[in-house]
N, C-alpha and C positions, 0 to 999 in steps of 0.2 A: 595531318601527320607529317612530321619532318621526314624528308626524303632519305636522310642518312639513317634514321631509325627504321624506315620501311625496308631499305636495302639490307640492314642487319637482320631483320625478321625474315626476309625472303631467303637469305642464306641459311638461316636456321631451319627453315622448312625444307630446303634442299635445292634451291635454285643456285646455279653456278654459270660461269662464262664458258665452261668447257663441255658440259653435258646437258642434253635435253631432259627436262623434267616433263613427263606426260601428265596432262591434267584435262579437265573438262572446261570448255569455254562456253559462256553464255553471252550472246550478243543481243543488245537491246536497240529498239527503234527509238525515235525521239519521244514518242508518247509513253515509253516505258514497257511496252509489250516485248516479249522475247521473239526475235526474228530467226534465231538459230541456236542450236546447242550442238557442240562438236568437240571431239577430242583433238587436242593440239599439243605439240611439244614446244617448250619454252627454254630460252637461255637468257642469262643476264648480259646486257651490253651497256656499259656506262650506267646511266640512270634509268634506262629503259629495259623492258623485257621484250624480246623479239621472238617471232615465230614464222615459220614458212607455210604459206598457203598455196596449194597447187592450182594452176590455171585449169578452168573447166569445172571446178568443184562449186557446190552451192555457196560455200563460204566466200570463195573468190568473187562470185557474181555479186554477192551482197556488199562486199567491200569496195569493188570498183564502181558500183552504182551508188555509193555513198549512202546506203540504207541504214548503216549503223556507225555511230561515233563513239560508243562506249560499251562496256561489258563487264563481266567479272569472270574470274578463274576459280573454279571449285577444285581444291586439292583433295583428292579422294583415292582410296584404295578399293573402292567398291567396283568390282568387275562388272556388275550388272548395269551400273550407270554408264560405263564405257560402252558396253554392248548396245544398250538402248539408244545411246546418242548417235549410233550409226544405223541400227536396224529399225527403231521405232521412236522417232523424235518426240511425238506427242506424249508417249508414256514417260520418256526421259524428262521432258519439261515438267510433267505432273509430279514425278518423283522428286525432282529438284525443288519445286515450289512447296510441296507438302511435307517433305521429309528432309529438308535441307540440313538440319542439325544432326540428323542420323547418317546422312551419306557424305557430308563434307567435313573434313578436318579443319579446313580454313577457307575463307573467301577473300579474294583480292579484287577490289573494284578498280577499274582502269578506264582511261580515255585513250582513244586511238590517236597517236601523235603524228604518224606518217606511214607511208608505204614506199617500198623500193622495188621497182619492176625488175624481174629476172626473165630469162628466156622461157621457162616453163612454170613460173611461179611469181609470187610477190612475197617480200619480207615485210611483215607488219610490225611496226614499233608501237608498243603500248606503254603508257606512263601510269604506274600504280598510284592510287590516291589514298586508299585505306586497306588495311589488312585486319580481318576479323578471325581470331582463333576460336574455333567452335569445339575443339576437343583438346584437352590437356595432354592426355596420354595417347600417342599414336596407336592405331590398331595393328595387330599382327598381320603380316603379309604372307599369305599361303602361296605355295608353289603353283597351285592350280589357278588362283586369281591372277598371279603375276603372269602366267603363261597366256591366259585369256587376253590380258591387256597387250602383251607383246604381239600375239597373233592379230589382234585388231589393228595395231600400229602398222604391221606389214600389209594387212588387208587394205587399209586406206591408201597405201601407195600403189596398189595394183593397177587401178584404172589409169594412172598417169605414167606408167612404166611401159616402154616399148614392148610389143607383143613377144618379141624374141627373148626378152629377159624376164618375162613373168614367171616362167617355170621355176627359176631360181628362188623367187620370192615365195611361191607356193610351197616349195620344199621347206622353207623356214617356217611357214604356217603349219605345215603337217607335223614338223618336229614339236612345235608348241602344243598342238592338239594331242599328240601322243603323250606329252608330259601331263596334260590335264587328265586324261583317262587313266594314267598310271598312278597319279597322286590323289585322286578324289573319286568318291562314289556319289557325289552330289548330283542329283538328277538335273538340276537347273544348269550346273556347269557343263554337264555332258550334252544337254540340249543346245546350249550356246555354241559348244564346240562343233556340233553337227551343222548348225546354221552357218557358222563361219566357213566351214569346209565347202558347203554347197555354193555359197556366193563366190568363194575363191575359184572354184572350178568353172563357174560361169564367166568370171573375168578372164580366165585363162584362154578362153576361146573367142571372146568378143574382140571386135575391131575397136581401136582407140576412139574413133569418132562415134561409136555406138554406146559408149559407156554412159551410165546415168549420172546425173549430178545431184540426185536427191539424197544420197547417203551422207554427204558431208556438207 
């Protein structure tokens, strides 16, 4: 695919240089096996897509040890896939592999072009090679599913935030969870909300060096 065409398609999907687009990232090993599935936020920068990966996370360890050189981005509004990619990666991978056309609106295959070290993170530069549109008509985005994804984004930041500042992030999460309970009676959504709240409370009291790297 021509890079100019790919960039045009990416902009239609919602990628921009000013705003992070939250999506599910699948990283592959050289033999094609999936080494990680994780939600990450992306922005356009020149001809690359860039994302920030926090130091200490599972994804960070994979990247700095050079265990993955390529991957794909699943554009989805499926709140369950975001949730499982943090809480139950095996189920998330199974969902991605077996119901890809149902959970992904588009797939963007990429190669990792480089990384830039920061104090508490790395910036990963990826070069998209192909874009596959799997759904012509975007699905409606409910307030509840949007709130779940937003709460999960805040949750992924908690382990890498100084303990003194975590309470502020937890308040953001609580606001999102209140929105879920107000806008939906869906039992699955409410169960997800409770599990997010439980883990957020655990992170609130943990020391930074004790945080687990298995969720991301």
